[in-house]
N, C-alpha and C positions, 0 to 999 in steps of 0.2 A: 649622697653621704660617701665621704671618702673612706676607702677600706683602711683599717688600722691593723697593725701587727697583733694587737691583743685588745679585746675589749676592755679588760681590766686595766691595761695601761691608759687607754682613753679615759676611764673612770677616775684614775688616779689623777691624771692631769687636771680634770675639771674640779675634782673636789678639793685637791690639794692647793691649787692656785687660782681657780675660777673665781672665788669670793674676793680676791685681792685684785682682780683684773682692772676694775675701775680706778683703783688707786695706783697701779703701775702702769696704765695705759697712757696714750698721749693726752696731754693736757695743754691747752692754749696758753701760751705765755711762759712755759717752762723752757729754759735753755737746753735742758738735756732731754731727749727723747727716750722715755722710760720704757724698757721692755723686760719681759719675763719669759723665760723658756725653761723646759724640762728635757734633761738628756739622760738616756738610760742606755743599758745595753742592747735595747732594741732600736737605738738611733735617737735623733733629735726631733722633738715634737714641739710645736708652739703652744703657748696658752691658747686655749679655745674657750667658747662661751660657758655660761654657768651650767650647773648641773640640771636646772630648771629647763634649759633649752635642749640639753640632751634627752631629758624625759619627754619633752614635747615632740620629739621626732618619732615616738612610738617605739615599737619593738624591733624593727629591722636593724640589724647590726652592721650591715655594710651592702656595697653593690654587687656582691657575688651573684652570679647567674644560677638561680636556683629553678631548675626545670621539673615539671610534673609534680608540683607540690602547690597547687592552686588554693587559695583561701581568701575569706573575708574576715578580718578580725577587728575588734574594737578594744581600745586601751583607755584607761583613765589614769592620769596622773595628778599629783597634788604637791604642792610645796607650802609648807608651814613654817613661818620664820616669827620667832617672838622677840619683840624689842625689849629694851631695858625696862620700859614702864609696864610690861606685861601685856602690851597690845599684840594681837596675833595678825600677821599678814598671811592670807591664804589665796593661793593661786591654783586654778585647775585648768586642765586641758583634756579634751576629749580627742583621740586620734583613731581614725579608721584607715586600716590598711587593706589593700586588696592586691592579689597576686594571681596571675593566670599561669597555665601549663608551660608557656614559652619563657617565663621569667619576668614578664613585664610587672611593675608595681605601680600602685596609685596610692598617695597618701593625702587624707584629708584632716584638717585640724580646726578645732574651735577653742578659742582661748578665753578664759574667764578670770580676769585679774581680781576681781571682787569677791572671789570665793563661791559664786553661785554655781548651781548644778546645771549643765546644759540641758535644754528641753529636747524631748524626743523629736527627730526629724529636722532638728535646727540645721541651717545651711552652714556649710564649711566655710571658714574665713581664709583659709589657704589650701591650695590644691596643687600637688606636684605629681608629675608622671615620669617614671624612668623606664624608657624603652630601649633595652639593649639590643633587640632584634633590628630595629631601624637605626640604632645608633644616636639616639637623642634623649636629652633630658628636657622636660617642659615645666615652666612655672605658669599657672593659669590665674589670672585676675578675674574672678567671677564678677566683681562689681563693675569692672570697666569693659568685660567681655572681650578680654585680649589674652594673648599668651606670648611668652618668651621662650625661645628654643635654644638649647645649648648643644653643640656637637661634643659627643663623648670622645674623650682624647685617644681612647684605644679600645681594643676588643675587651668586653667585660670579663673580669676574673671568673674562672670556672670554679664550681662547688669543690670544696677540699676540707678535710677536717680543720676544726677551729685550732689556730695557734694561740692558745690562751695561757701562754707561759707567763709567770709573773716576773717582771724585770727585777733583778736584785741590786744592781747598781744603778741607783737613780740619784741624779743631782738636779737642783733648782738653781738656775743662773740668773742673775740680775745686774743690769748696767745703770741703775738709777743713781749711782754716785757721780757727783759733779766732776770728779777727777777722771771719769771714763773707766774706771776699774771695774772689772766684771767680778762680782762675788759669787762663790759657790757654797752651796749648802747641801751636803750629802744627807740623804735620807737613810733611816734604818731600814733593813729588809722587812718587808710587810709580813704580818702574821696571817697566815691562811688556814681557814678551818673548813673541811668539806662538810656539807649539810646534807648529803644523800640525795634522794629523789623524792618528789612528790607530785601529784596530779594538780594542775592549776587550770581551771576552766576546762578540765577534761584532757589536758595535755600533759604528758610526762615531762617534767623538768629537772634538771640537775642544779643543785645549789651550792654556793660557795660564800663564805664571809671572809673579807679581807680588811684588815685594820692597818692604817697607814699613819705614821706620826711624822708631821713636818716639824723640823727643828726650829727654835726661837729665831726670828729675824728673817727667814727665808721669804716670807710674804708680807713682812712688816708686822709680824706677830711678836708680842713681848714674850709669851710663853709658847712652849710647844702646843701644836694642835694635832688632835687625834680625829681622823675620819674613818668611819665604819661603812663599808659597802656590803650588802647582801644581794647577790644576784642570782637569778634562777634563769637557765638557758635551755630551751628546747632545741637540741642539736639537729634533730631530724628536719626541723622547719627552718633552722638558722634564725631564731628569733629569740630576744630577751622577752620573757613572759612575766617577770616580776623583778622589781628591784626596790630596795629600801636603802637610803644613804642618810647618814647622820652626820652633820658637820656643824660644829659650834658656831661658825661664822655665818653660815648661810640657812640653817635650820634643818628640817627633815624633808626628804624628797621621797615620794613613793611612785611606782609605776606598776600597774597590773593589767594583765589580759582579762577582760571581762567576759567576751563572747568570741566564738570561732565557728566558721562554716567552712568546711574543706571541699565545698563543690567548686566546679569550674565557674569562673567569672566572665560576665559579657565583655566582649571585645570593645564595646563603645566606652567603658570605663577607662580605656587606656589610649583614648584618642581625644584630641582637642575638639570641643564642641563646634558643629558646623556654624560658620558664620563669624568666628573668632579670628581676626587677623593675627598672624604669627610674625614676630620680629625675631630675626636671627641674631643670636648674641655672641656667636663664636664659640670658642673652646674654654670651659672654665679653668680658672687658675688652679694649679696643683702645687705651686711653690708657695705654701702657706707658711713656711718656717720663718719667723722674723729674725732679721740679723741681730747680733749682739755687739 
């Protein structure tokens, strides 16, 4: 997971333009390669996947090296989208996060697109290991008993206070005009409401509600779209422990920490299982900003 300047900036990009990504992304047969990007006073960032995919990553905010904070945590996330005929589409994800005292992390995920609830002990469908000590990230295919290994591009970022500044000068840029003209849509400054602190699964978290209005036309919307983000962060653990996102285009998304154990975790959790062949995949791309 690439570190971002602000978790709320990342949420802004996802909610504001993620629902329109399929409409503005590459389409076979189109003469113009359509792209959308978000630019703010925190820099330029690309359109990234939907809020559902962010929620599915669990509660780790970034790849910052966090030492001496071991844990095993479980998260449940749910996306509920209501269609025009009243039909509800429900998608659920269970994510298990492990971290040891050296800062290694392991993420296991179970996806349930039909809205069913995962069974206790159900095997993970995706497993990834982030090992800043050895300098590698692993993607494990449990079905094929294989693993892909990626060299981390640099030393892992060290723990520091969150930069959760809310960008005030945000623009959405689109180049889907056949003439090649890049259109810019300036967003109003977000409305920010502190929510205080509350315990979630026994962990103290600090909450905030951010409301963002996307102007008409910015993502193909005829009318302005308002998205509300409620986030609760445990700063000591550097984790997002709860979020509620309401977006009229993509429905309501929730993520919540359900259980946490702060004991040291077995080293074997952060190793590729014996007998799994490892394929070296090089260094992951970091130049993910699309050209305009």
